[in-house]
C-alpha positions in Angstrom: -23.9 21.0 4.0 -20.2 22.1 4.4 -17.3 19.6 3.8 -16.8 19.2 7.6 -20.4 18.3 8.2 -20.4 16.0 5.1 -17.3 14.1 6.5 -18.9 13.7 9.9 -22.0 12.2 8.3 -20.0 9.8 6.2 -17.9 8.9 9.2 -21.1 7.9 11.0 -22.0 5.7 8.1 -18.6 4.1 7.9 -18.5 3.4 11.6 -21.9 1.7 11.4 -20.6 -0.6 8.6 -17.4 -1.4 10.4 -19.1 -2.2 13.6 -21.1 -4.9 11.9 -18.2 -6.3 10.0 -16.6 -9.5 11.2 -13.9 -9.7 8.5 -12.8 -6.1 7.6 -9.6 -5.7 5.5 -7.8 -2.6 4.1 -6.3 -2.1 0.7 -3.7 0.7 0.7 -1.9 2.6 -2.1 0.7 5.4 -2.5 -1.7 8.1 -1.0 -1.3 6.9 2.5 2.5 7.0 2.3 2.5 10.4 0.6 1.8 11.8 4.1 5.1 10.3 5.2 6.9 12.3 2.6 7.1 9.6 -0.1 6.1 11.0 -3.4 3.3 9.2 -5.3 4.1 7.9 -8.7 1.4 9.2 -11.1 0.4 12.6 -9.7 1.9 15.9 -10.8 5.4 16.0 -9.3 5.3 12.3 -8.7 8.2 9.9 -9.1 7.5 8.9 -12.7 8.0 12.5 -13.8 11.7 12.3 -12.9 12.1 8.6 -13.7 9.8 7.5 -16.6 8.5 4.0 -15.8 9.4 2.6 -19.2 13.0 3.5 -18.6 13.3 2.7 -14.9 10.5 0.4 -13.8 10.4 -2.4 -16.3 12.1 -5.8 -15.9 13.5 -5.5 -19.4 15.1 -2.1 -18.6 16.7 -3.7 -15.5 18.1 -6.5 -17.5 19.4 -4.1 -20.1 21.1 -1.7 -17.7 20.9 -2.7 -14.0 23.4 0.0 -13.0 21.0 2.7 -14.4 18.0 1.2 -12.5 20.0 0.8 -9.3 21.0 4.5 -9.5 17.3 5.4 -9.2 16.8 2.8 -6.4 19.8 4.2 -4.5 18.0 7.5 -4.3 14.6 5.9 -3.5 16.2 3.6 -0.8 17.6 6.6 1.0 14.2 8.3 0.9 12.5 5.1 2.3 15.2 4.7 5.1 14.4 8.3 6.3 10.6 7.9 6.1 8.4 7.1 9.1 4.8 5.9 9.5 2.1 8.5 9.8 -1.1 8.6 11.8 -2.9 6.7 9.1 -0.5 3.7 9.3 -0.7 3.7 13.1 -4.5 3.8 13.0 -4.7 0.7 10.9 -2.3 -1.1 13.3 -4.5 0.0 16.1 -7.6 -1.4 14.4 -5.9 -4.7 13.8 -4.7 -4.9 17.4 -8.3 -4.3 18.6 -9.6 -7.1 16.4 -11.4 -4.6 14.1 -9.2 -5.2 11.0 -8.1 -8.6 9.7 -5.3 -7.6 7.4 -3.8 -4.9 5.3 -3.2 -5.6 1.6 -0.8 -2.9 0.4 0.5 -1.9 -3.1 3.3 0.1 -1.3 6.8 -1.3 -0.9 8.0 1.0 1.9 7.4 -1.3 4.9 5.7 1.5 6.8 2.7 -0.6 7.8 5.0 -3.1 9.6 6.9 -0.2 11.1 3.6 1.1 12.6 2.9 -2.3 14.1 0.6 -4.0 11.6 1.1 -7.8 11.8 -0.7 -9.2 8.8 0.5 -7.3 5.8 0.2 -8.7 2.3 2.8 -7.0 0.1 1.3 -7.0 -3.4 4.4 -5.4 -5.0 7.2 -6.6 -2.7 9.4 -4.7 -0.3 11.9 -2.1 -1.3 14.0 -2.5 1.8 15.2 -5.9 0.5 17.0 -7.1 -2.6 17.1 -10.6 -4.1 19.6 -12.4 -6.2 18.5 -13.3 -9.7 20.8 -16.3 -9.7 20.4 -18.2 -6.4 17.4 -16.4 -4.9 19.3 -15.2 -1.8 17.7 -12.1 -0.2 19.2 -9.5 2.1 18.5 -5.9 3.3 19.4 -3.0 1.1 21.9 -1.0 3.1 24.0 2.1 2.4 27.0 -0.1 2.4 25.5 -2.5 -0.2 24.8 0.4 -2.5 28.3 1.8 -2.4 29.0 0.0 -5.7 26.1 -0.6 -8.1 24.8 -2.9 -9.2 25.2 -4.8 -6.0 26.2 -8.5 -6.5 25.4 -11.6 -4.5 28.1 -13.8 -3.1 27.4 -16.2 -5.9 28.4 -13.5 -8.4 25.0 -12.8 -9.8 23.4 -9.3 -9.8 21.0 -8.4 -7.1 17.6 -6.9 -7.9 15.3 -4.8 -5.6 12.8 -7.2 -4.2 9.9 -5.4 -5.8 7.5 -6.3 -8.6 8.5 -4.4 -11.7 6.4 -3.9 -14.8 6.6 -7.1 -16.9 6.9 -9.2 -13.8 4.3 -11.4 -12.1 3.0 -10.8 -8.6 4.0 -13.7 -6.4 1.6 -16.6 -6.2 1.5 -16.3 -2.4 0.5 -12.6 -2.3 -2.1 -13.2 -5.0 -3.6 -16.1 -3.2 -3.7 -14.4 0.2 -5.1 -11.2 -1.2 -7.8 -13.0 -3.2 -8.8 -15.1 -0.2 -9.1 -11.9 2.0 -11.1 -10.1 -0.7 -13.5 -13.0 -1.2 -14.0 -13.5 2.6 -14.3 -9.9 3.8 -17.5 -8.2 4.6 -16.0 -4.7 4.7 -13.1 -3.2 2.8 -11.3 0.0 3.4 -9.8 1.4 0.2 -7.2 3.9 1.2 -5.0 6.2 -0.9 -5.2 4.4 -4.2 -6.2 5.7 -7.6 -7.6 2.3 -8.7 -5.6 2.2 -11.8 -3.2 -0.7 -11.3 -4.3 -4.3 -11.8 -4.7 -6.8 -10.3 -4.8 -4.8 -7.1 -7.6 -2.6 -8.4 -9.7 -5.8 -8.9 -9.8 -6.5 -5.1 -12.6 -4.0 -4.2 -14.6 -5.4 -7.1 -14.2 -8.9 -5.9 -15.2 -7.8 -2.3 -18.2 -5.9 -3.6 -19.3 -8.9 -5.8 -19.3 -11.0 -2.6 -21.4 -8.6 -0.7 -18.8 -6.5 1.2 -19.2 -2.8 1.9 -16.6 -0.6 0.3 -15.4 2.4 2.4 -13.1 4.7 0.5 -10.6 7.1 2.1 -9.1 9.3 -0.6 -8.4 13.0 -1.0 -10.1 13.0 -4.4 -12.8 10.8 -6.0 -11.4 7.8 -7.9 -12.6 5.2 -10.4 -14.3 3.4 -7.5 -16.2 6.3 -6.0 -19.3 6.4 -8.2 -19.3 2.7 -9.1 -18.4 0.6 -6.1 -18.0 2.8 -3.0 -20.7 2.7 -0.4 -19.1 5.4 1.8 -16.5 7.9 0.5 -14.5 9.7 3.3 -12.9 12.5 1.4 -9.8 13.5 3.2 -6.2 12.5 4.1 -5.7 9.1 5.6 -3.7 10.5 8.4 -6.7 12.6 9.5 -9.6 10.3 8.7 -8.3 6.9 9.9 -7.4 8.0 13.4 -11.0 9.2 13.8 -12.2 5.8 12.8 -9.8 4.0 15.1 -10.7 6.2 18.0 -14.4 5.5 17.7 -14.0 1.8 17.1 -11.4 1.1 19.8 -12.7 3.5 22.4 -13.8 2.1 25.8 -17.4 2.9 25.1 -17.3 2.3 21.3 -19.1 5.6 20.6 
């Protein structure tokens, strides 16, 4: 069986599971946004090769030298402002609009799911288009003007921080509670573009599986989930695979 035939067979299996599902959710990682030109973090050529996480992505590093961290975020913010959703993002929004997908839980901070039209998005690691004051808690968009002088400061005088979860920080209670509720309740989970290495997000498919959900994985390469949790592995790019799922589940005849 060639790869194309294998994918067609797996698509049939995935569609069958999703048709039966009443509470399907998606968990997305950097892989889905890589197709929008946003480099992943861990792969060869990824963001961490240029900016080692222990130097640029920990909260202690931010406290030690916020100007250095903001220099990296100024570059990344420009990249995110120029990025646009791809076919994978739009397909998930289409599935939600059609009532086939309850929510998206994303590890990404790029806002592309919302840009594509998804309404219920649980941002596990925050949103890089915003910054928040470490003093008074005030939040505002990250703009080119705001980054003319770094680190940017709040009107109260305190330093602003990108509104993302850095290493050594806790994920917000609200995001954890909503993601946990969705994982416990769902009967099908799409796991898309994630290497299954970062916890607690990587625990969500395990929670779903433990509660009887089917796991449908969409990844270019096998991951730590593939041989242990995944029921159907759709090996391919999200921007190619997800539109095929959406077309079949939202078509007039549902075929």
